[in-house]
C-alpha positions as CSV (number, residue, x, y, z in Angstrom):
1,X,87.4,66.3,41.2
2,X,88.7,64.2,38.3
3,X,88.7,67.3,36.1
4,X,90.9,69.1,38.7
5,X,93.4,66.3,38.6
6,X,93.5,66.3,34.8
7,X,94.1,70.1,34.9
8,X,97.0,69.6,37.3
9,X,98.5,66.8,35.4
10,X,98.3,68.7,32.1
11,X,100.7,71.4,33.2
12,X,103.9,71.6,31.2
13,X,106.3,71.1,34.1
14,X,104.4,68.1,35.4
15,X,104.4,66.5,32.0
16,X,108.1,67.0,31.4
17,X,109.0,65.6,34.8
18,X,107.0,62.4,34.5
19,X,107.1,61.7,30.8
20,X,104.2,61.0,28.5
21,X,103.9,57.2,29.1
22,X,104.1,57.5,32.9
23,X,101.6,60.4,32.8
24,X,99.0,58.4,30.9
25,X,99.3,55.5,33.4
26,X,98.9,58.0,36.3
27,X,95.8,59.6,34.8
28,X,94.2,56.2,34.2
29,X,95.0,55.0,37.8
30,X,93.4,58.1,39.3
31,X,90.3,57.9,37.1
32,X,89.8,54.2,37.9
33,X,90.2,55.0,41.6
34,X,87.1,57.1,41.4
35,X,85.1,55.3,38.7
36,X,85.3,51.7,39.9
37,X,83.6,52.3,43.3
38,X,80.9,54.3,41.6
39,X,80.3,51.6,39.0
40,X,80.2,49.0,41.8
41,X,77.5,50.9,43.6
42,X,75.4,51.1,40.4
43,X,75.7,47.4,39.7
44,X,74.8,46.5,43.3
45,X,71.7,48.7,42.9
46,X,70.8,46.9,39.7
47,X,71.3,43.6,41.5
48,X,68.7,44.4,44.1
49,X,70.6,46.2,46.9
50,X,71.9,44.5,50.0
51,X,71.3,41.3,51.9
52,X,70.1,41.0,55.4
53,X,73.7,40.3,56.6
54,X,74.9,43.6,55.0
55,X,76.5,42.3,51.9
56,X,75.5,43.0,48.3
57,X,72.9,40.7,46.7
58,X,74.4,38.7,43.8
59,X,73.8,40.1,40.4
60,X,72.9,36.7,39.0
61,X,70.5,34.5,41.0
62,X,71.1,30.8,40.8
63,X,68.4,29.0,38.8
64,X,68.1,26.1,41.3
65,X,67.4,26.4,45.0
66,X,67.0,23.4,47.4
67,X,65.7,22.7,50.8
68,X,66.5,19.7,52.9
69,X,64.4,18.3,55.8
70,X,65.9,17.6,59.2
71,X,64.6,14.1,58.7
72,X,66.8,13.5,55.6
73,X,69.2,10.7,56.2
74,X,71.8,9.9,53.4
75,X,71.3,6.6,51.7
76,X,68.1,5.8,53.7
77,X,66.1,6.1,50.5
78,X,67.5,4.0,47.7
79,X,64.4,2.8,45.7
80,X,62.1,5.5,44.3
81,X,59.3,5.9,41.8
82,X,58.9,9.0,39.7
83,X,55.5,10.6,39.2
84,X,54.5,12.7,36.1
85,X,54.5,16.4,36.6
86,X,51.4,18.2,37.8
87,X,50.6,21.9,37.3
88,X,49.4,24.3,34.6
89,X,52.7,24.2,32.7
90,X,52.3,20.5,31.9
91,X,48.5,20.6,31.5
92,X,48.8,23.1,28.6
93,X,51.1,20.9,26.5
94,X,50.0,18.4,23.9
95,X,50.1,14.8,25.1
96,X,53.1,13.9,23.1
97,X,55.1,16.8,24.4
98,X,53.9,16.2,27.9
99,X,55.0,12.6,27.7
100,X,58.4,13.8,26.5
101,X,58.7,16.2,29.4
102,X,57.8,13.5,31.9
103,X,60.2,11.1,30.3
104,X,63.0,13.7,30.8
105,X,62.3,13.6,34.6
106,X,62.7,9.8,34.8
107,X,65.8,9.9,32.6
108,X,67.5,12.6,34.7
109,X,67.2,10.5,37.9
110,X,68.3,7.4,36.0
111,X,71.4,9.0,34.6
112,X,72.5,11.4,37.4
113,X,71.7,9.4,40.5
114,X,72.5,5.9,41.8
115,X,68.8,5.5,42.9
116,X,66.9,2.4,41.8
117,X,63.8,3.5,39.8
118,X,60.6,1.5,39.8
119,X,59.9,3.2,36.5
120,X,62.8,1.3,35.0
121,X,62.7,-1.9,37.0
122,X,59.0,-2.7,36.5
123,X,57.6,-0.1,34.0
124,X,54.3,-1.8,33.4
125,X,53.4,-2.1,37.1
126,X,54.6,1.4,37.8
127,X,52.6,2.9,35.0
128,X,49.5,1.1,36.3
129,X,50.2,2.4,39.8
130,X,50.7,6.0,38.4
131,X,47.3,5.9,36.6
132,X,45.6,4.7,39.8
133,X,47.3,7.3,42.0
134,X,46.4,10.0,39.5
135,X,42.7,9.2,39.8
136,X,42.7,9.7,43.6
137,X,41.0,12.9,44.7
138,X,43.8,13.6,47.2
139,X,46.7,16.1,47.5
140,X,49.9,15.5,45.6
141,X,51.9,14.1,48.5
142,X,49.2,11.6,49.3
143,X,49.1,10.5,45.7
144,X,52.9,10.1,45.9
145,X,52.5,7.8,49.0
146,X,49.9,5.7,47.2
147,X,52.3,5.3,44.3
148,X,55.2,4.4,46.5
149,X,53.1,1.8,48.4
150,X,52.0,0.2,45.2
151,X,55.5,-0.1,43.8
152,X,57.4,-0.9,47.0
153,X,59.4,2.3,46.7
154,X,60.9,4.1,49.7
155,X,60.5,7.5,48.2
156,X,58.7,9.2,45.4
157,X,59.8,12.1,43.2
158,X,56.8,14.3,42.4
159,X,56.5,17.8,41.2
160,X,54.7,20.7,39.5
161,X,55.7,22.2,36.2
162,X,54.4,25.7,36.5
163,X,55.9,27.4,33.4
164,X,57.0,25.8,30.2
165,X,57.1,28.6,27.6
166,X,58.8,27.9,24.4
167,X,60.1,30.4,21.8
168,X,60.8,29.7,18.2
169,X,64.0,30.3,16.2
170,X,67.5,29.2,15.6
171,X,70.4,28.7,18.0
172,X,71.4,32.3,17.6
173,X,68.1,34.1,17.2
174,X,64.5,33.5,18.3
175,X,61.2,35.2,18.9
176,X,60.3,35.6,22.6
177,X,61.9,34.2,25.7
178,X,62.0,30.5,26.7
179,X,61.1,30.1,30.3
180,X,60.9,27.0,32.6
181,X,59.8,26.9,36.2
182,X,59.3,23.6,38.1
183,X,59.4,22.3,41.7
184,X,60.3,18.7,42.7
185,X,59.9,16.9,46.0
186,X,61.3,13.7,47.3
187,X,58.5,12.3,49.5
188,X,59.1,9.8,52.2
189,X,56.6,7.0,51.7
190,X,56.6,6.1,55.4
191,X,55.8,9.6,56.7
192,X,54.3,11.3,53.7
193,X,56.5,14.3,54.2
194,X,59.0,15.8,51.8
195,X,62.6,15.1,52.5
196,X,64.1,17.3,49.8
197,X,62.7,20.1,47.7
198,X,64.2,21.6,44.5
199,X,62.9,24.7,42.8
200,X,64.1,25.6,39.3
201,X,63.3,28.9,37.5
202,X,65.1,30.1,34.4
203,X,64.4,32.0,31.3
204,X,66.8,32.4,28.3
205,X,66.8,35.6,26.3
206,X,67.6,34.9,22.6
207,X,71.1,35.8,21.6
208,X,70.0,38.4,19.1
209,X,68.3,40.3,22.0
210,X,71.4,40.3,24.2
211,X,74.6,41.7,22.9
212,X,76.6,40.5,25.9
213,X,75.6,36.9,25.2
214,X,76.1,37.3,21.5
215,X,79.7,38.1,22.2
216,X,79.9,34.9,24.3
217,X,78.4,33.0,21.4
218,X,81.1,34.1,19.1
219,X,84.0,33.5,21.6
220,X,82.8,30.5,23.5
221,X,80.1,28.8,21.3
222,X,77.3,29.7,23.7
223,X,73.9,29.2,22.1
224,X,70.3,30.1,22.9
225,X,68.5,27.3,24.8
226,X,64.8,26.5,24.3
227,X,62.4,25.3,27.0
228,X,63.2,21.6,26.6
229,X,66.9,22.2,27.0
230,X,66.3,24.5,30.0
231,X,64.1,21.7,31.5
232,X,66.9,19.2,31.0
233,X,69.5,21.5,32.5
234,X,67.3,22.1,35.5
235,X,66.6,18.4,36.0
236,X,70.3,17.6,35.8
237,X,71.0,20.2,38.5
238,X,68.3,18.8,40.7
239,X,69.2,15.2,40.3
240,X,72.9,15.8,40.9
241,X,72.1,17.9,44.0
242,X,70.0,15.0,45.4
243,X,72.8,12.5,44.7
244,X,75.4,14.7,46.4
245,X,73.2,14.8,49.5
246,X,72.6,11.1,49.5
247,X,76.2,10.1,49.1
248,X,78.0,12.7,51.2
């Protein structure tokens, strides 16, 4: 159909009546009228089709998703303790790196929330309580309750680090893909139930493997992010989300 329009518009009489500049604009408008809807359908297909409500699924999935319990009451929990990560992602790391990862969790909730952290207020007592809770042969939430009871906290941040895959290289090129996936809970010490859940899942393809991001790197200064930086990004998103819920 587009070819038929081009044939019509290329006739001498049509060209003379419209002028060359106007003709080019008309041709481009007609082509875009057909091509843009077609490209949109292709992109929707790449994005995963349609949602249950009938709209197209987003092409880019948000790295952080959260769930909030019906029992969540803003500002009811003000004092918390932060447990070290559990899960295969943290268990595979050398001790020094695992300590650094767990310190990042504490730091995120120190910096990005107004919560009072037992880890900061009484670090020695909290560390002893963390060690004792870790030795319990109980599920994660019960360990969190034990930690909260020992430290006088109203809630406990606990979580699992399921994936912590690092790649090596520079800011603009690397081998492999950095990938971080973790889940955090705010556990109510009184009930033992989670009040808030945050799930983060993100991988970062090196810039030398993604021409679109390489263009952004040149124009905007975007750089490749390793696993530690992805972790910190995710923790910031989680902590600020919780703070927004608490103070709304």
